[in-house]
C-alpha positions as CSV (number, residue, x, y, z in Angstrom):
1,M,75.9,109.0,135.3
2,G,78.1,110.7,137.1
3,E,78.7,114.2,138.6
4,L,77.6,117.2,136.2
5,T,80.5,119.1,135.6
6,K,80.5,120.1,131.7
7,I,77.7,122.1,129.8
8,L,77.6,122.4,126.2
9,H,74.9,125.1,125.6
10,V,73.4,125.7,122.3
11,E,71.7,128.8,121.6
12,D,71.8,131.5,118.9
13,E,70.8,134.5,120.9
14,G,74.0,136.3,122.4
15,D,72.3,138.0,125.1
16,I,70.9,134.6,126.2
17,R,74.0,133.0,125.8
18,E,75.9,135.8,127.6
19,I,73.7,135.6,130.5
20,A,73.4,132.0,130.7
21,N,77.0,131.5,130.8
22,M,77.6,133.9,133.7
23,A,75.1,132.3,135.3
24,L,76.3,128.6,134.8
25,E,80.2,129.3,135.6
26,L,80.1,132.2,137.8
27,I,77.0,131.1,140.2
28,G,77.1,127.5,139.3
29,G,80.7,126.5,138.7
30,F,80.2,124.5,135.6
31,T,82.5,124.2,133.0
32,V,80.4,126.2,130.1
33,A,81.0,125.6,126.3
34,Q,78.8,127.4,124.1
35,A,77.6,127.1,120.3
36,E,75.4,129.7,118.8
37,L,74.2,127.3,116.1
38,G,73.9,123.5,116.0
39,T,76.5,123.2,113.4
40,V,79.2,124.4,115.6
41,A,78.0,122.3,118.4
42,L,78.4,119.2,116.1
43,D,82.5,120.7,115.7
44,I,83.0,121.3,119.0
45,V,80.8,118.6,120.7
46,E,83.5,115.7,120.6
47,D,86.7,118.2,121.9
48,F,84.5,119.4,124.6
49,A,83.0,116.4,125.9
50,P,80.0,117.5,127.8
51,D,77.7,115.8,130.5
52,L,74.5,117.5,129.5
53,L,73.6,119.5,126.5
54,L,71.6,122.7,127.3
55,C,69.8,123.8,124.0
56,D,67.2,126.1,122.7
57,V,64.6,124.9,120.7
58,Q,63.9,127.0,117.7
59,M,67.3,127.9,116.1
60,P,67.8,128.8,112.5
61,G,69.9,125.8,110.5
62,L,69.3,122.8,112.8
63,T,66.6,123.3,115.5
64,G,67.8,122.1,118.9
65,P,66.1,118.6,118.6
66,E,67.8,118.0,115.3
67,T,71.2,119.3,116.9
68,I,70.9,116.7,119.9
69,A,69.7,114.0,117.5
70,K,72.7,114.5,115.5
71,I,74.7,114.4,118.5
72,R,73.3,111.3,119.5
73,E,74.5,109.3,116.3
74,I,78.2,110.0,117.5
75,P,79.6,107.3,119.2
76,G,79.6,107.7,122.8
77,Y,76.8,110.5,123.1
78,E,73.7,108.1,122.3
79,Q,72.4,108.5,126.0
80,I,73.9,112.3,126.4
81,P,70.7,113.9,128.4
82,A,69.5,117.0,127.4
83,I,67.6,119.9,128.8
84,Y,65.8,122.3,126.6
85,M,65.6,126.2,126.8
86,T,62.5,128.0,125.2
87,A,59.9,130.5,125.2
88,K,57.5,129.1,122.7
89,V,56.9,125.4,123.3
90,G,53.4,124.6,124.3
91,E,52.4,121.6,126.2
92,S,51.6,119.5,123.2
93,E,54.9,120.0,121.7
94,K,56.9,119.3,125.0
95,D,55.5,115.8,124.8
96,S,56.6,114.9,121.6
97,L,60.3,116.7,122.2
98,L,60.6,114.7,125.5
99,G,62.2,111.5,125.0
100,Q,64.1,108.9,127.2
101,Y,66.9,111.4,128.0
102,E,66.0,114.7,128.2
103,L,65.6,116.1,131.3
104,G,63.0,118.8,130.6
105,F,62.5,122.2,129.7
106,I,63.6,125.6,131.3
107,A,61.4,128.7,129.9
108,K,63.0,132.0,128.4
109,P,63.4,134.1,130.2
110,F,65.2,132.3,133.0
111,D,66.5,133.6,136.5
112,P,70.2,133.7,136.3
113,T,70.1,133.3,140.0
114,T,68.3,129.9,140.2
115,L,69.7,128.7,136.5
116,A,72.2,126.3,137.9
117,T,70.4,125.2,140.7
118,Q,67.1,124.3,138.6
119,I,69.7,122.0,136.1
120,R,70.8,120.7,139.0
121,E,67.7,119.3,140.2
122,M,66.4,118.1,136.6
123,W,69.9,116.6,136.5
124,A,68.9,114.5,139.9
125,A,65.8,113.7,139.1
126,G,66.5,112.4,135.8
127,F,68.5,110.0,137.0
128,Q,66.5,109.1,139.6
129,N,63.9,108.7,137.2
130,A,66.3,106.4,135.0
131,A,67.4,104.1,138.3
Protein backbone atom coordinates (compact mmCIF):
# COMPACT_ATOMS: atom_id res chain seq x y z
CA MET A 1 0.00 0.00 0.00
CA GLY A 2 1.08 3.50 -0.69
CA GLU A 3 0.85 6.73 1.20
CA LEU A 4 -2.25 7.52 3.24
CA THR A 5 -3.84 10.69 1.91
CA LYS A 6 -7.62 10.11 1.59
CA ILE A 7 -9.92 9.00 4.39
CA LEU A 8 -13.61 8.17 4.21
CA HIS A 9 -15.07 8.90 7.66
CA VAL A 10 -18.41 7.28 8.46
CA GLU A 11 -20.08 8.65 11.61
CA ASP A 12 -23.73 9.33 12.41
CA GLU A 13 -23.11 12.07 15.01
CA GLY A 14 -22.66 15.48 13.40
CA ASP A 15 -20.54 17.02 16.15
CA ILE A 16 -18.08 14.12 16.01
CA ARG A 17 -17.91 14.38 12.20
CA GLU A 18 -17.16 18.09 12.47
CA ILE A 19 -14.39 17.71 15.07
CA ALA A 20 -12.84 14.74 13.22
CA ASN A 21 -12.96 16.61 9.92
CA MET A 22 -11.07 19.57 11.39
CA ALA A 23 -8.58 17.25 13.10
CA LEU A 24 -7.93 15.26 9.93
CA GLU A 25 -7.93 18.05 7.34
CA LEU A 26 -6.54 21.07 9.20
CA ILE A 27 -4.15 19.31 11.58
CA GLY A 28 -3.49 16.10 9.66
CA GLY A 29 -3.48 17.41 6.10
CA PHE A 30 -5.67 14.55 4.86
CA THR A 31 -8.34 14.78 2.20
CA VAL A 32 -11.55 13.68 3.93
CA ALA A 33 -15.00 12.70 2.74
CA GLN A 34 -17.67 12.13 5.35
CA ALA A 35 -20.85 10.08 5.43
CA GLU A 36 -23.49 10.15 8.14
CA LEU A 37 -24.72 6.64 7.31
CA GLY A 38 -23.30 3.44 5.88
CA THR A 39 -25.59 3.71 2.87
CA VAL A 40 -24.18 7.18 2.11
CA ALA A 41 -20.64 5.78 2.39
CA LEU A 42 -21.55 3.11 -0.17
CA ASP A 43 -22.85 5.81 -2.51
CA ILE A 44 -19.68 7.91 -2.39
CA VAL A 45 -16.84 5.43 -1.84
CA GLU A 46 -16.07 4.74 -5.50
CA ASP A 47 -16.10 8.41 -6.56
CA PHE A 48 -13.92 9.43 -3.59
CA ALA A 49 -11.55 6.42 -3.77
CA PRO A 50 -10.27 6.53 -0.16
CA ASP A 51 -7.08 4.90 1.09
CA LEU A 52 -8.66 4.17 4.48
CA LEU A 53 -12.09 3.79 6.08
CA LEU A 54 -12.56 5.43 9.49
CA CYS A 55 -15.84 4.09 10.74
CA ASP A 56 -18.07 4.33 13.79
CA VAL A 57 -19.18 0.88 15.03
CA GLN A 58 -22.75 1.58 16.13
CA MET A 59 -24.87 3.52 13.64
CA PRO A 60 -28.50 3.42 12.57
CA GLY A 61 -29.17 1.25 9.53
CA LEU A 62 -25.92 -0.39 8.54
CA THR A 63 -23.46 -0.75 11.41
CA GLY A 64 -19.80 0.08 10.90
CA PRO A 65 -18.78 -3.56 10.42
CA GLU A 66 -21.67 -4.08 7.95
CA THR A 67 -20.70 -0.94 6.05
CA ILE A 68 -17.07 -2.03 5.78
CA ALA A 69 -18.12 -5.53 4.68
CA LYS A 70 -20.33 -4.08 1.93
CA ILE A 71 -17.60 -1.70 0.74
CA ARG A 72 -15.23 -4.68 0.54
CA GLU A 73 -17.69 -6.37 -1.85
CA ILE A 74 -16.97 -3.60 -4.39
CA PRO A 75 -14.27 -4.61 -6.90
CA GLY A 76 -11.00 -2.91 -5.99
CA TYR A 77 -11.96 -2.40 -2.35
CA GLU A 78 -11.69 -5.99 -1.10
CA GLN A 79 -8.61 -5.15 0.99
CA ILE A 80 -9.26 -1.53 1.96
CA PRO A 81 -7.88 -0.91 5.46
CA ALA A 82 -10.26 0.26 8.17
CA ILE A 83 -10.07 1.75 11.64
CA TYR A 84 -13.03 1.70 13.98
CA MET A 85 -13.93 4.70 16.17
CA THR A 86 -16.10 3.75 19.09
CA ALA A 87 -17.05 4.48 22.66
CA LYS A 88 -18.90 1.26 23.31
CA VAL A 89 -16.92 -1.83 22.39
CA GLY A 90 -15.56 -4.23 25.00
CA GLU A 91 -12.38 -6.25 24.61
CA SER A 92 -14.20 -9.43 23.56
CA GLU A 93 -16.11 -7.56 20.85
CA LYS A 94 -12.92 -5.90 19.61
CA ASP A 95 -11.41 -9.30 18.88
CA SER A 96 -14.44 -10.31 16.82
CA LEU A 97 -14.35 -7.05 14.81
CA LEU A 98 -10.66 -7.13 13.96
CA GLY A 99 -9.98 -8.91 10.70
CA GLN A 100 -7.03 -9.01 8.36
CA TYR A 101 -7.52 -5.43 7.12
CA GLU A 102 -8.69 -3.73 10.31
CA LEU A 103 -5.88 -1.64 11.72
CA GLY A 104 -7.43 -1.12 15.16
CA PHE A 105 -9.67 1.06 17.29
CA ILE A 106 -9.70 4.70 18.32
CA ALA A 107 -11.69 5.40 21.47
CA LYS A 108 -14.29 8.15 21.57
CA PRO A 109 -14.00 10.76 22.81
CA PHE A 110 -10.73 11.18 20.91
CA ASP A 111 -8.12 13.92 21.13
CA PRO A 112 -8.44 16.07 17.98
CA THR A 113 -4.82 17.24 18.30
CA THR A 114 -3.47 13.68 18.05
CA LEU A 115 -6.09 11.95 15.88
CA ALA A 116 -4.14 12.27 12.63
CA THR A 117 -0.96 11.01 14.29
CA GLN A 118 -2.81 8.04 15.80
CA ILE A 119 -4.17 7.12 12.38
CA ARG A 120 -0.77 7.46 10.68
CA GLU A 121 0.82 5.25 13.35
CA MET A 122 -1.89 2.59 12.96
CA TRP A 123 -1.49 2.75 9.16
CA ALA A 124 2.28 2.25 9.42
CA ALA A 125 1.99 -0.51 12.03
CA GLY A 126 -0.72 -2.28 10.03
CA PHE A 127 1.44 -2.54 6.98
CA GLN A 128 4.48 -3.62 8.92
CA ASN A 129 2.36 -6.45 10.30
CA ALA A 130 1.11 -7.34 6.83
CA ALA A 131 4.58 -7.44 5.30
